[in-house]
C-alpha positions in Angstrom: 29.9 -16.2 -10.2 26.7 -18.1 -10.5 25.3 -18.3 -14.1 21.5 -18.5 -14.8 19.5 -19.5 -17.8 18.7 -15.8 -18.5 19.6 -12.5 -16.8 18.1 -12.1 -13.3 15.6 -9.3 -12.6 17.0 -6.0 -11.2 16.5 -5.1 -7.6 13.3 -3.0 -7.3 13.8 0.0 -5.0 12.2 3.2 -3.9 14.0 6.5 -3.3 14.3 7.5 0.4 14.9 11.0 1.7 18.6 11.6 2.5 19.3 7.9 2.3 20.4 5.2 -0.1 17.5 3.7 -2.2 15.3 1.3 -0.2 15.3 -2.2 -1.8 11.8 -3.6 -1.7 11.5 -7.3 -0.9 7.7 -7.9 -0.7 4.5 -6.0 -0.6 1.8 -6.9 2.0 -1.6 -5.1 2.0 -4.3 -4.9 4.7 -7.9 -5.0 3.7 -10.2 -2.3 4.9 -8.9 -0.8 8.3 -11.2 2.3 8.4 -14.7 2.4 9.9 -17.5 1.8 7.4 -20.9 3.3 8.4 -22.6 0.6 6.3 -21.1 -2.2 8.5 -22.2 -2.8 12.0 -20.6 -4.8 14.8 -17.0 -5.2 16.0 -14.2 -5.5 13.5 -12.9 -9.0 12.8 -9.4 -10.3 12.4 -7.1 -8.2 10.1 -7.1 -9.6 6.5 -3.9 -9.5 4.6 -3.0 -10.1 0.9 0.1 -9.5 -1.3 1.2 -7.9 -4.5 4.3 -8.8 -6.5 7.2 -6.4 -6.0 7.2 -5.7 -9.7 3.7 -4.1 -9.2 5.4 -0.9 -7.8 5.0 2.2 -9.8 7.3 5.2 -9.1 6.0 8.6 -8.2 5.1 10.7 -11.2 4.6 7.5 -13.4 1.8 6.6 -15.8 -0.4 3.6 -15.1 -1.6 2.1 -18.4 -5.3 1.4 -18.1 -5.3 -2.4 -17.5 -7.0 -4.9 -19.8 -9.9 -7.0 -18.5 -11.7 -4.3 -16.5 -14.1 -1.5 -16.8 -13.8 -0.4 -13.2 -10.3 0.6 -12.1 -10.4 1.9 -8.5 -7.6 3.6 -6.5 -7.3 3.2 -2.8 -5.1 5.7 -0.9 -3.0 4.2 1.9 -0.2 4.9 4.4 2.7 2.6 3.5 5.1 1.3 6.2 8.7 0.3 5.2 10.5 -2.1 7.4 14.2 -2.1 8.2 14.1 -5.1 10.5 12.1 -8.4 10.4 11.2 -11.4 12.4 8.2 -13.4 13.7 5.9 -12.6 16.6 7.1 -9.1 16.9 5.8 -7.4 20.0 3.6 -4.3 19.1 5.5 -2.1 21.6 8.8 -2.8 19.8 7.6 -2.0 16.2 7.7 1.8 15.6 11.3 2.6 16.6 13.0 -0.8 16.2 11.5 -2.1 13.0 10.2 0.8 10.9 12.5 2.4 8.4 10.0 5.0 7.3 6.7 5.8 5.7 5.3 6.6 2.2 2.0 7.3 0.4 0.7 4.4 -1.7 -2.3 3.5 -3.9 -3.7 0.0 -3.9 -5.1 -0.1 -7.4 -7.9 -2.6 -7.9 -9.8 -4.1 -10.8 -13.0 -3.9 -8.8 -15.3 -5.6 -11.3 -12.9 -8.5 -11.6 -12.6 -8.8 -7.9 -16.3 -8.7 -7.3 -17.0 -11.4 -9.9 -14.3 -13.7 -8.4 -15.7 -13.2 -4.9 -19.2 -14.0 -6.1 -17.9 -17.4 -7.4 -15.7 -18.1 -4.4 -12.6 -17.8 -6.5 -9.2 -16.2 -5.8 -8.9 -12.5 -6.8 -5.1 -12.3 -7.0 -5.0 -10.7 -10.4 -7.6 -8.1 -9.4 -5.0 -6.7 -6.9 -1.6 -7.9 -8.2 -1.6 -6.7 -11.9 1.1 -4.7 -13.5 1.7 -1.2 -11.9 -0.9 -1.9 -9.3 1.1 -0.5 -6.4 2.1 3.1 -7.0 4.2 4.5 -4.1 5.9 7.7 -3.2 9.5 8.1 -2.0 10.0 6.9 1.6 10.4 9.4 4.4 12.6 7.8 7.0 11.2 7.7 10.5 13.9 9.9 12.0 12.4 12.7 9.9 8.7 12.0 10.3 8.6 10.4 13.8 6.2 7.6 14.4 3.0 8.3 12.4 -0.3 7.6 14.1 -2.5 10.5 13.0 -2.9 13.1 10.2 -5.0 13.7 7.1 -5.0 11.0 4.4 -6.6 12.1 1.1 -7.0 11.2 -2.6 -7.8 13.7 -5.3 -8.8 12.8 -8.8 -8.3 15.7 -11.3 -8.2 18.0 -8.3 -11.5 16.8 -6.7 -11.4 15.1 -3.3 -12.6 11.5 -3.6 -11.3 10.0 -0.3 -10.4 11.7 2.9 -9.9 10.6 6.5 -7.5 10.8 9.4 -4.9 8.1 10.2 -6.2 8.2 13.7 -9.4 6.6 12.4 -7.5 3.4 11.5 -9.0 0.3 13.3 -5.6 -1.3 13.6 -2.6 1.0 14.1 0.8 0.5 12.7 2.3 -1.4 15.7 -0.6 -3.8 15.8 -0.6 -4.3 12.0 3.1 -5.3 12.0 2.7 -7.5 15.1 -0.3 -9.4 13.7 1.3 -9.9 10.3 4.5 -11.2 11.9 2.4 -13.9 13.6 1.6 -15.2 10.2 4.8 -14.8 8.2 8.4 -14.0 8.9 8.9 -10.3 8.0 12.1 -9.1 6.5 14.0 -5.9 5.9 12.7 -4.4 2.7 9.1 -5.4 3.2 6.3 -2.8 2.6 2.9 -2.9 4.3 0.0 -1.0 2.8 -2.1 -0.3 5.8 -5.7 0.0 4.4 -7.9 2.6 2.9 -10.8 4.8 3.9 -14.2 4.1 2.5 -15.8 5.9 -0.5 -13.6 4.4 -3.2 -14.3 5.6 -6.8 -13.5 4.5 -10.3 -11.0 6.3 -12.5 -10.6 6.6 -16.3 -8.0 7.1 -18.9 -6.4 10.6 -18.6 -7.2 11.0 -14.9 -4.6 12.5 -12.7 -4.5 11.1 -9.2 -2.9 12.9 -6.2 -2.6 10.9 -3.0 -1.4 12.6 0.2 -0.6 11.8 3.8 0.2 14.7 6.2 4.0 15.1 6.5 4.9 12.8 3.6 5.9 13.4 0.0 2.7 13.4 -2.1 2.1 10.7 -4.7 0.9 11.7 -8.2 0.2 9.4 -11.1 -1.6 9.5 -14.4 -3.9 6.9 -15.8 -2.7 6.3 -19.4 
C-alpha cells in the first residue's frame, strides 16, 4: 500500500435516494443562465467557473459567516450529477446516458469581494470557492425524477421568498450545458454542475435560515452561523 507524507483527505460524497453515496469529483458552476430584464441583446457564450469539492456543505448544515466580506449572497441552482464522462458529448445523449440525478444547490458568493476583484481585472476565485460555499441537497436519481427541464425553483430566507423562477426559463438547458462544458474539459463520473441562478440575488446575515427548493427534489436548508 502506498504511503504518503500525511493522511489523505477522505472521499467527499452526497447521499443519494435509494442508492450508495455519490462520490463527488469536481464542482463546475455556470454563471447567470436566467433572463435579466436589465440586460438587452442575445446571450453570449456560457461562462463556467469551479469550486473545490471541499466547499460542499451537507443539507441541514451551518455555514459560518465567512471572513473578509460584508455581503454574503446565496444563489439557488439546479445541480446536475454525472455518472458518465467524456469530451464533446452530444447534447441529445446527455440526459439518459450521462446524468445520474439532480439536486438543489446554493452558490454562495462573497459579492463585495467579487465586485472589487472584477473592477480591478483580478481573479475572483476566493469570492466563489471559499469554505462551505457549495451547499447541496441529497441527489435524486434520474430514474425517480425523470429528465428535469421545467418546474419552480425558489429561495426563501427566514420564510420570505427572495428568488423565484421556472427551470424552463433557463437560457441553456441541461443537455446543452453538459455538451458545451465537455467541449472545454473532459467530464468524469462524480462531477457536479451548478446550472445558474435566477436574478434578484439578496444578501444574508448571521442567524438567517435559507430554504432552497426545486420542484420534485429534496429541499435544501442551511443556517448562516
